[in-house]
SEKEDO-378974 format. One record per residue (C-alpha): x, y, z; residue in three letters. Coordinates in steps of 0.5 Angstrom, whole numbers, plus 500, padded with zeros to 3 digits. Layout:
N
XYZAla/...
REM end
This chain:
427
732298840Met/735297832Thr/730294827Lys/732288824Ser/730287817Lys/727280820His/721280822Pro/721278830Leu/717273833Leu/716275842Leu/716267844Phe/712265850Ala/716260853Ala/713258860Pro/717251861Tyr/724253858Phe/731251860Ala/735252864Pro/729250870Ala/727245865Tyr/730240861His/725235857Gly/722234850Gly/718242850Val/725245852Val/729241846Gln/723242842Ile/724250842Tyr/731250842Leu/731245836Gly/727250832Leu/729257835Leu/736256834Thr/736255826Arg/731260824Leu/733264818Lys/728269816Arg/725270823Tyr/729273829Arg/727271835Val/727273843Val/725268848Val/721270854Val/722264860Gly/720266867Asp/724266874Arg/722260877Cys/724254879Asn/731255879Thr/737260881Ser/739268879Leu/746266878Ala/743260874Ala/739263870Leu/745268868Gln/749264867Glu/744259862Trp/741266857Asp/748269857Ala/751262854Leu/743262849Ala/747268847Lys/753266845Gln/752260843Arg/746260838Tyr/745268838Gly/738267842Leu/735272846Asp/733271853Val/728275857Glu/724273863Arg/718276867Ile/718274874Asp/713268873Ala/707265868Phe/703262873Glu/700263880Phe/703260886His/700259893Met/705263898Gly/703262905Asp/697259907Arg/697262914Lys/694269910Thr/688266908Gly/682267903Pro/683275902Ile/691274903Gly/691268896Ser/687273894Leu/691280894Val/697275892Gln/694273885Leu/692281884Ala/699283885Arg/701276881Phe/696279874Leu/698286876Arg/706285876Gln/705280870Gly/701285866Arg/706290867Arg/713286865Gln/709282859Trp/707291856Gln/713292857Glu/717287853Leu/711289847Cys/713296848Asn/721295848Lys/721289842Tyr/714292837Ser/714285835Pro/711283829Asp/708276832Ala/707273838Val/707265839Val/705263845Cys/708257846Gly/704256854Gly/696257852Thr/694255860Tyr/700259863Ser/701265858Ala/695265855Gly/692270860Trp/697275857Leu/695275851Met/689279851Lys/691286850Asn/697285844Leu/699291839Pro/694291834Lys/700290828Arg/702283832Thr/700278830Ala/698272835Leu/700264833Val/699258839Asn/704253839Tyr/700248842Ile/702240845His/696238848Gly/697236855Glu/695244857Glu/689243855Leu/686237858Thr/692237865Met/690239872Ala/693244875Val/693247881Lys/691252884Pro/685249883Arg/681255884Phe/684260879Leu/683252874Ala/676255871Pro/680262869Phe/685260866Met/682255862His/677261860His/683265858Trp/686259855Gln/681258850His/680265848Arg/686266847Cys/686260842Ile/679262839Arg/682269837Arg/689267834Ala/690268827Asp/693261827Met/694254833Asn/699250831Leu/699243834Ser/704238834Val/699231832Ser/693231829Ser/691228836Tyr/693235839Thr/688238833Ala/683235834His/683236841Leu/684245840Val/678243835Ser/673240840Arg/675243848Met/675251845Thr/670252839Gly/677255834Ala/675255827Pro/678250823Val/681254819Glu/686256823Lys/688250825Ser/695247822Lys/700241824Thr/708241826Leu/709235827Ser/714234833Asn/722233831Phe/728231831Ile/736233829Asp/738227825Leu/746230826Asn/745229833Arg/741223833Phe/743217829His/748210829Ile/754212830Ser/757205829Gly/761205836Lys/755201839Arg/760195842Ala/764201845Glu/758204848Leu/756198850Arg/762196854Ala/762203857Gly/755201861Tyr/757194861Gly/752191857Trp/755186852Gln/751179855Asp/745183856Lys/738185851Thr/737192854Val/729194855Leu/730203856Leu/725207857Thr/729215858Val/724220861Ala/720224867Arg/719219873Leu/712220873Glu/706216872Lys/703218866Arg/709215863Lys/707208865Gly/714206868Ile/710202874Asp/707198868Gln/713196865Val/715193871Leu/709190873Arg/709186865Gly/716184867Leu/713181873Glu/708177869Val/713175865Leu/717172870Arg/712168873Arg/711166866Gln/718164866Glu/720168860Lys/724173863Leu/730171861Ser/736173866Pro/740176860Ser/735182859Trp/736189864Arg/731194863Tyr/734201864Val/730207868Ile/733213866Gly/731220868Gly/728224875Lys/722225878Gly/717225883Pro/715217882Glu/723215883Arg/722213890Asp/715210889Ala/719206883Leu/725203887Val/721201892Gln/716197886Leu/723194884Val/724191890Lys/716188892Glu/716185885Leu/722182886Glu/726185880Leu/732188882Thr/737184880Glu/733185872Tyr/732193873Val/738199873Glu/737206875Phe/741211872Leu/739217874Gly/739224870Phe/742223863Val/745228861Pro/744231853Asp/750229851Glu/749221854Asp/743220850Leu/745218843Pro/750213845Gly/745211851Leu/739210846Tyr/744207841Glu/747202846Ser/739199848Ala/736195844Asp/728196845Val/724202847Phe/719203852Val/714208855Gln/707205855Pro/705213857Asn/697213859Arg/692218861Glu/693221868Ile/688226870Asn/688229864Gly/695230862Asp/698225857Thr/703225852Glu/701230846Gly/707227841Phe/712223845Gly/718225840Val/723221845Val/720215840Phe/723218833Leu/730220838Glu/730212840Ala/728210832Asn/732215829Ala/738210834Cys/736204831Gly/731202836Leu/724199836Pro/719202841Val/713200845Ile/708206846Gly/702207850Gly/696208845Glu/693215849Ala/694222847Gly/698223840Gly/704218839Thr/700216833Ala/703221829Asp/710218833Ala/710210832Ile/708206826Ala/705201828His/707194826Gly/713198823Arg/716202827Thr/715198834Gly/707197837Phe/703201840Arg/699199846Val/694200852Asp/698203858Gly/692201862Glu/693194860Leu/699189863Val/699184859Tyr/698188853Glu/705191856Ile/708185857Ala/707180851Ala/709187846Ala/716186851Ile/717179849Ser/715179843Ile/721184841Leu/726182847Met/726175843Glu/725175835Asn/732178834Asp/730178827Glu/723182828Leu/727187833Arg/733188827Thr/727189821Arg/723194825Leu/729197828Gly/731199819His/725201819Gln/724206825Ala/730209821Val/728211815Glu/722213819Trp/725217823Ala/728221817Ala/721224815Asn/721228822Phe/729231820Asp/729238824Val/731243818Asn/724241814Lys/720242821Ala/724250821Val/723251814His/716249815Arg/714253821Phe/718260817Glu/712258812Asn/707258817Leu/709265819Met/709268813Asp/702265812Glu/700268819Ala/703275818Leu/700275812Phe/693273814Lys/694279820His/696284815Gly/703284818Ala/708281813Ala/713284811Pro/713289803Lys/717284801Asn/713278802Leu/707275798Thr/702270801Ser/702262798Val/699257803Ser/704254807Ala/701247806Asp/701248799Ile/
REM end
């Protein structure tokens, strides 16, 4: 292949488009499509979607962003036919590991990267063992991949072993929050001097106040409503069920105004259970399910609402590593209510841009909702402060820091271009 004047990053992204749409995907796309001093090749997999959808998305990524995407079969092992028994499962696993290593090695040979960025240390750490000597290794760590319970369970100890080894031997570990950085050090024993923080970020050209709030609200039919909003994958750790229970507490206390509307955007495994809970709590007239929200509709949805809520909590080790959704809502003028679990302290300025609450305590959630939904002056003041806060997390600042961090990692590894002289990215 033709040698570029820019250093090349091979970016392993186990959770990537088009099969996934969440915050991690948006972070990676926001970052990688804006790099100026580095060329990047993303490595995704072929799981959970059709070959036609993959080919269509990869071609669009190349056309729209100039982003090269390669695919291996899978980063994670999934059990096949259980009728094969333990021996059959071991044969499948051996085949998976052999095939994955072969495909990964072919990509390393094809591109001869200056650095590999591992964007999923649990899912892809096992592939990082035999990188070319000249190739630097940088891990991009969100937090939940260190603690979450995964399947198949019999493989988890081995995957965590490979993950921790990948983190300890890396030239640099990038964490999205101070919480994640602390978790990395505590759980893996990786040297602190290898740890850097690269906070999650948002595109302020996309998430901002458009001035069309009245028009947007009319489109949703919310002209006379005070709207409490959640946009998330519908899973337990997001705490949507706790919001519903909090609203039921307010209804019993006669504090739930008829003009309030709780709007839930997103899809996920908990949808049916949440719909049933709404019925059981007699909240049908107060709750609206939007279903999946297209990316292009998200900024307008935020601007149409009044308060954003996601009282995240830890479920079986699965938690919020940062919470970029809070920044998105802030940039569109919304005060937020988030959970204390995980790394949300880096995303929410408690008392200034919203509140952090214990996601396990329904009455605490209910009180925060009541304070913000009832008090127009407080909601407006925190909304203005939220916009100012979100400006600190602009994607362009993050791109500049990321490229400086890559410079530092390559210099330390000895893989830096000849024209690069190193200073710490933190100076």
